[in-house]
Structures are given as C-alpha cells and as structure tokens.
N, CA, C and O atoms as a GROMACS GRO file, in nm:
protein
  212
    1VAL      N    1   0.085  -0.117   0.000
    1VAL     CA    2   0.000   0.000   0.000
    1VAL      C    3   0.089   0.123   0.000
    1VAL      O    4   0.178   0.136   0.084
    2ILE      N    5   0.066   0.211  -0.091
    2ILE     CA    6   0.137   0.339  -0.093
    2ILE      C    7   0.040   0.445  -0.045
    2ILE      O    8  -0.068   0.462  -0.100
    3ASN      N    9   0.080   0.517   0.058
    3ASN     CA   10  -0.004   0.620   0.114
    3ASN      C   11   0.036   0.756   0.060
    3ASN      O   12  -0.049   0.833   0.015
    4GLU      N   13   0.164   0.784   0.063
    4GLU     CA   14   0.212   0.916   0.022
    4GLU      C   15   0.360   0.904  -0.015
    4GLU      O   16   0.435   0.834   0.053
    5ILE      N   17   0.401   0.970  -0.121
    5ILE     CA   18   0.540   0.964  -0.164
    5ILE      C   19   0.626   1.064  -0.087
    5ILE      O   20   0.748   1.051  -0.084
    6ASN      N   21   0.566   1.162  -0.027
    6ASN     CA   22   0.637   1.263   0.050
    6ASN      C   23   0.721   1.194   0.158
    6ASN      O   24   0.668   1.119   0.240
    7THR      N   25   0.853   1.220   0.159
    7THR     CA   26   0.941   1.156   0.258
    7THR      C   27   0.931   1.219   0.396
    7THR      O   28   0.979   1.162   0.493
    8LEU      N   29   0.869   1.335   0.405
    8LEU     CA   30   0.847   1.401   0.534
    8LEU      C   31   0.700   1.442   0.546
    8LEU      O   32   0.669   1.562   0.549
    9PRO      N   33   0.610   1.345   0.555
    9PRO     CA   34   0.468   1.380   0.562
    9PRO      C   35   0.434   1.447   0.694
    9PRO      O   36   0.501   1.425   0.795
   10GLY      N   37   0.329   1.527   0.693
   10GLY     CA   38   0.286   1.593   0.816
   10GLY      C   39   0.217   1.496   0.911
   10GLY      O   40   0.160   1.396   0.869
   11PHE      N   41   0.223   1.528   1.039
   11PHE     CA   42   0.158   1.445   1.140
   11PHE      C   43   0.067   1.528   1.230
   11PHE      O   44   0.043   1.490   1.345
   12THR      N   45   0.016   1.640   1.180
   12THR     CA   46  -0.075   1.722   1.259
   12THR      C   47  -0.218   1.670   1.243
   12THR      O   48  -0.244   1.578   1.166
   13ASN      N   49  -0.310   1.731   1.316
   13ASN     CA   50  -0.451   1.691   1.309
   13ASN      C   51  -0.511   1.712   1.171
   13ASN      O   52  -0.608   1.645   1.135
   14ILE      N   53  -0.455   1.804   1.093
   14ILE     CA   54  -0.512   1.831   0.961
   14ILE      C   55  -0.430   1.771   0.847
   14ILE      O   56  -0.463   1.790   0.730
   15SER      N   57  -0.323   1.699   0.880
   15SER     CA   58  -0.238   1.639   0.776
   15SER      C   59  -0.306   1.521   0.710
   15SER      O   60  -0.380   1.446   0.774
   16MET      N   61  -0.281   1.506   0.581
   16MET     CA   62  -0.343   1.397   0.506
   16MET      C   63  -0.283   1.260   0.538
   16MET      O   64  -0.354   1.160   0.532
   17TYR      N   65  -0.155   1.254   0.573
   17TYR     CA   66  -0.090   1.126   0.597
   17TYR      C   67  -0.163   1.043   0.703
   17TYR      O   68  -0.203   0.930   0.672
   18PRO      N   69  -0.184   1.092   0.825
   18PRO     CA   70  -0.257   1.010   0.922
   18PRO      C   71  -0.404   0.993   0.886
   18PRO      O   72  -0.465   0.891   0.919
   19LYS      N   73  -0.462   1.090   0.817
   19LYS     CA   74  -0.602   1.077   0.777
   19LYS      C   75  -0.621   0.965   0.676
   19LYS      O   76  -0.719   0.890   0.683
   20LEU      N   77  -0.529   0.952   0.582
   20LEU     CA   78  -0.538   0.844   0.483
   20LEU      C   79  -0.522   0.708   0.549
   20LEU      O   80  -0.594   0.614   0.513
   21TRP      N   81  -0.431   0.696   0.644
   21TRP     CA   82  -0.416   0.568   0.715
   21TRP      C   83  -0.539   0.539   0.798
   21TRP      O   84  -0.582   0.424   0.806
   22GLN      N   85  -0.596   0.641   0.861
   22GLN     CA   86  -0.719   0.621   0.939
   22GLN      C   87  -0.830   0.569   0.849
   22GLN      O   88  -0.906   0.480   0.888
   23ALA      N   89  -0.841   0.624   0.730
   23ALA     CA   90  -0.944   0.580   0.635
   23ALA      C   91  -0.924   0.435   0.592
   23ALA      O   92  -1.019   0.366   0.556
   24SER      N   93  -0.799   0.388   0.596
   24SER     CA   94  -0.772   0.249   0.558
   24SER      C   95  -0.780   0.154   0.678
   24SER      O   96  -0.759   0.034   0.664
   25GLY      N   97  -0.812   0.209   0.795
   25GLY     CA   98  -0.831   0.125   0.913
   25GLY      C   99  -0.718   0.125   1.014
   25GLY      O  100  -0.725   0.055   1.114
   26LEU      N  101  -0.613   0.203   0.988
   26LEU     CA  102  -0.500   0.209   1.081
   26LEU      C  103  -0.504   0.342   1.154
   26LEU      O  104  -0.476   0.447   1.096
   27GLY      N  105  -0.540   0.337   1.282
   27GLY     CA  106  -0.551   0.458   1.363
   27GLY      C  107  -0.416   0.522   1.392
   27GLY      O  108  -0.311   0.462   1.369
   28TYR      N  109  -0.420   0.644   1.442
   28TYR     CA  110  -0.299   0.723   1.466
   28TYR      C  111  -0.202   0.652   1.561
   28TYR      O  112  -0.083   0.642   1.531
   29THR      N  113  -0.252   0.603   1.674
   29THR     CA  114  -0.164   0.536   1.770
   29THR      C  115  -0.102   0.411   1.711
   29THR      O  116   0.017   0.386   1.730
   30ASP      N  117  -0.181   0.333   1.638
   30ASP     CA  118  -0.127   0.213   1.573
   30ASP      C  119  -0.027   0.249   1.464
   30ASP      O  120   0.072   0.178   1.445
   31LEU      N  121  -0.052   0.358   1.394
   31LEU     CA  122   0.041   0.404   1.290
   31LEU      C  123   0.177   0.439   1.352
   31LEU      O  124   0.280   0.395   1.302
   32ILE      N  125   0.176   0.517   1.459
   32ILE     CA  126   0.300   0.555   1.525
   32ILE      C  127   0.373   0.432   1.578
   32ILE      O  128   0.494   0.420   1.564
   33THR      N  129   0.298   0.342   1.641
   33THR     CA  130   0.357   0.219   1.694
   33THR      C  131   0.422   0.138   1.583
   33THR      O  132   0.534   0.088   1.600
   34ARG      N  133   0.354   0.125   1.471
   34ARG     CA  134   0.408   0.046   1.359
   34ARG      C  135   0.532   0.112   1.299
   34ARG      O  136   0.628   0.043   1.264
   35LEU      N  137   0.532   0.244   1.287
   35LEU     CA  138   0.649   0.314   1.234
   35LEU      C  139   0.770   0.294   1.326
   35LEU      O  140   0.882   0.277   1.277
   36ILE      N  141   0.748   0.298   1.457
   36ILE     CA  142   0.858   0.275   1.551
   36ILE      C  143   0.908   0.131   1.540
   36ILE      O  144   1.029   0.108   1.539
   37GLU      N  145   0.816   0.035   1.531
   37GLU     CA  146   0.856  -0.105   1.515
   37GLU      C  147   0.939  -0.125   1.388
   37GLU      O  148   1.041  -0.195   1.391
   38LEU      N  149   0.897  -0.064   1.278
   38LEU     CA  150   0.971  -0.076   1.153
   38LEU      C  151   1.111  -0.015   1.165
   38LEU      O  152   1.208  -0.070   1.114
   39ALA      N  153   1.120   0.099   1.234
   39ALA     CA  154   1.250   0.164   1.252
   39ALA      C  155   1.343   0.076   1.336
   39ALA      O  156   1.461   0.063   1.305
   40LEU      N  157   1.289   0.015   1.441
   40LEU     CA  158   1.371  -0.073   1.525
   40LEU      C  159   1.416  -0.197   1.449
   40LEU      O  160   1.529  -0.242   1.464
   41GLU      N  161   1.327  -0.252   1.366
   41GLU     CA  162   1.363  -0.368   1.284
   41GLU      C  163   1.474  -0.333   1.186
   41GLU      O  164   1.568  -0.409   1.167
   42ARG      N  165   1.461  -0.217   1.123
   42ARG     CA  166   1.563  -0.175   1.027
   42ARG      C  167   1.697  -0.150   1.096
   42ARG      O  168   1.802  -0.187   1.045
   43HIS      N  169   1.691  -0.088   1.212
   43HIS     CA  170   1.814  -0.063   1.289
   43HIS      C  171   1.883  -0.194   1.324
   43HIS      O  172   2.005  -0.207   1.310
   44ALA      N  173   1.807  -0.292   1.369
   44ALA     CA  174   1.864  -0.422   1.404
   44ALA      C  175   1.924  -0.490   1.281
   44ALA      O  176   2.031  -0.550   1.288
   45ALA      N  177   1.855  -0.481   1.169
   45ALA     CA  178   1.905  -0.541   1.045
   45ALA      C  179   2.034  -0.472   1.000
   45ALA      O  180   2.128  -0.539   0.957
   46ASP      N  181   2.038  -0.340   1.009
   46ASP     CA  182   2.158  -0.266   0.971
   46ASP      C  183   2.275  -0.303   1.062
   46ASP      O  184   2.388  -0.320   1.014
   47ASN      N  185   2.249  -0.316   1.191
   47ASN     CA  186   2.356  -0.352   1.285
   47ASN      C  187   2.407  -0.492   1.260
   47ASN      O  188   2.525  -0.520   1.282
   48ALA      N  189   2.321  -0.581   1.215
   48ALA     CA  190   2.361  -0.719   1.189
   48ALA      C  191   2.457  -0.727   1.070
   48ALA      O  192   2.534  -0.822   1.059
   49LEU      N  193   2.454  -0.629   0.982
   49LEU     CA  194   2.539  -0.629   0.864
   49LEU      C  195   2.676  -0.568   0.889
   49LEU      O  196   2.767  -0.588   0.808
   50LYS      N  197   2.694  -0.496   0.997
   50LYS     CA  198   2.819  -0.426   1.025
   50LYS      C  199   2.923  -0.521   1.083
   50LYS      O  200   2.891  -0.612   1.160
   51THR      N  201   3.046  -0.497   1.044
   51THR     CA  202   3.158  -0.573   1.100
   51THR      C  203   3.251  -0.478   1.173
   51THR      O  204   3.252  -0.358   1.146
   52THR      N  205   3.327  -0.532   1.264
   52THR     CA  206   3.425  -0.451   1.336
   52THR      C  207   3.565  -0.500   1.303
   52THR      O  208   3.584  -0.616   1.265
   53MET      N  209   3.660  -0.412   1.317
   53MET     CA  210   3.798  -0.448   1.287
   53MET      C  211   3.884  -0.431   1.408
   53MET      O  212   4.004  -0.456   1.404
   0.00000   0.00000   0.00000
C-alpha cells in the first residue's frame, strides 16, 4: 500500500498522511507504533550487517 510519496509527511490533526491511514483502518496510535517497530527492525538489520575491525 502506498499512502504518500512525501518523505516528510505531516503528522498534525489536519495532515493527510494520518487521515489516509485512518481511512484504511490504521488509527494514529497504531500508525506511530508500527512506524517505531519498523524503525527498530531496520536498525537491528543494519547492525547485523556491520563488521568490526
């Protein structure tokens, strides 16, 4: 699902980004939670690829 191509979408009460997700069934709190989960997963994956010398 593509919601918005904008890499810095707004997160205010009048912003379309959270409104579009709400219309698709994903509420604001769940959206924020999912974005944090995705960031943590990506961070862990990136760290797994790094080597030390």
